[in-house]
C-alpha positions in Angstrom: 11.5 50.8 -14.8 10.1 49.9 -11.4 9.4 46.2 -11.6 7.6 44.8 -8.6 9.8 41.9 -7.4 8.1 38.6 -7.4 8.8 35.5 -5.3 12.4 34.5 -5.5 13.4 31.4 -7.4 16.5 29.8 -5.7 18.7 27.3 -7.4 17.8 23.7 -7.0 21.0 22.8 -5.2 20.4 25.6 -2.7 17.0 24.1 -1.9 18.6 20.6 -1.5 21.2 22.0 0.9 18.6 23.8 2.9 16.5 20.7 3.0 19.4 18.8 4.4 20.1 21.5 7.0 16.4 21.5 8.0 16.5 17.7 8.4 19.6 17.9 10.5 18.0 20.4 12.8 15.1 18.1 13.2 17.5 15.3 14.0 19.2 17.4 16.6 15.8 18.1 18.1 15.2 14.4 18.4 18.5 14.0 20.2 17.7 16.8 22.6 14.3 15.3 23.4 16.1 12.0 24.1 18.4 13.9 26.5 15.4 15.3 28.3 14.0 11.8 28.9 17.0 10.9 31.0 16.2 11.2 34.8 19.5 12.9 35.7 19.4 15.5 32.9 20.9 18.9 33.9 19.9 22.3 32.4 16.5 21.1 31.3 15.3 24.7 30.6 18.2 25.3 28.2 17.7 22.0 26.5 13.9 22.6 26.1 14.6 26.1 24.6 17.1 24.7 22.2 14.8 21.9 21.2 11.9 24.3 20.5 14.1 26.6 18.5 15.7 23.8 16.5 12.2 22.2 15.8 10.7 25.5 14.7 13.6 26.5 12.4 14.2 22.9 11.1 10.5 22.2 10.5 9.9 25.6 8.8 13.0 25.2 6.6 12.1 21.6 5.6 8.5 22.5 4.8 9.5 25.5 2.7 12.0 23.4 0.7 9.5 20.6 0.2 6.9 23.1 -1.0 9.4 24.7 -3.5 10.5 21.3 -4.8 6.9 20.0 -5.3 5.6 23.2 -7.0 8.8 23.6 -9.1 9.6 27.1 -7.9 13.3 26.8 -8.4 15.9 27.1 -11.1 16.9 23.6 -12.3 20.4 22.4 -12.0 22.5 23.6 -15.0 20.0 26.2 -16.2 21.0 29.8 -16.6 18.9 32.2 -14.4 16.9 34.7 -16.4 17.2 38.1 -14.7 15.0 39.8 -17.3 17.7 42.4 -18.0 18.5 43.5 -21.5 21.4 41.7 -23.1 24.7 43.4 -22.3 27.8 43.4 -24.5 30.2 40.8 -23.3 33.2 42.1 -21.4 36.4 41.2 -23.1 39.5 40.3 -21.2 42.7 42.5 -21.3 44.4 39.9 -23.5 41.6 40.1 -26.0 41.7 43.9 -25.9 45.4 43.9 -26.7 45.0 41.5 -29.6 42.2 43.6 -31.0 44.4 46.7 -30.8 47.3 44.9 -32.5 44.9 43.7 -35.3 43.7 47.3 -35.7 47.3 48.6 -35.9 48.2 45.9 -38.5 45.2 46.9 -40.6 46.1 50.6 -40.3 49.7 50.0 -41.5 48.7 47.7 -44.4 
């Protein structure tokens, strides 16, 4: 079974956290630009490089998250993700296995 993987559907909370992170990077970009406006600013090249990097990553992350939220391409909070796999038999804990063995032994004796 070779299924072609489609676009991923992240959890809604994951998108919200990424949106917050993207917004924070844009906020940091704004602070770096304010630093550049000062006349006695040192290391201008480093600040410019950091501002461009933060703006690109923050803007891209924010745009991706907003697109996912608007189009509904996410797994809503509290929903169980559907992997498309066949249902598997639930795994029992060792305590449950012991009690099942004891029940079977009681039935064999009686």
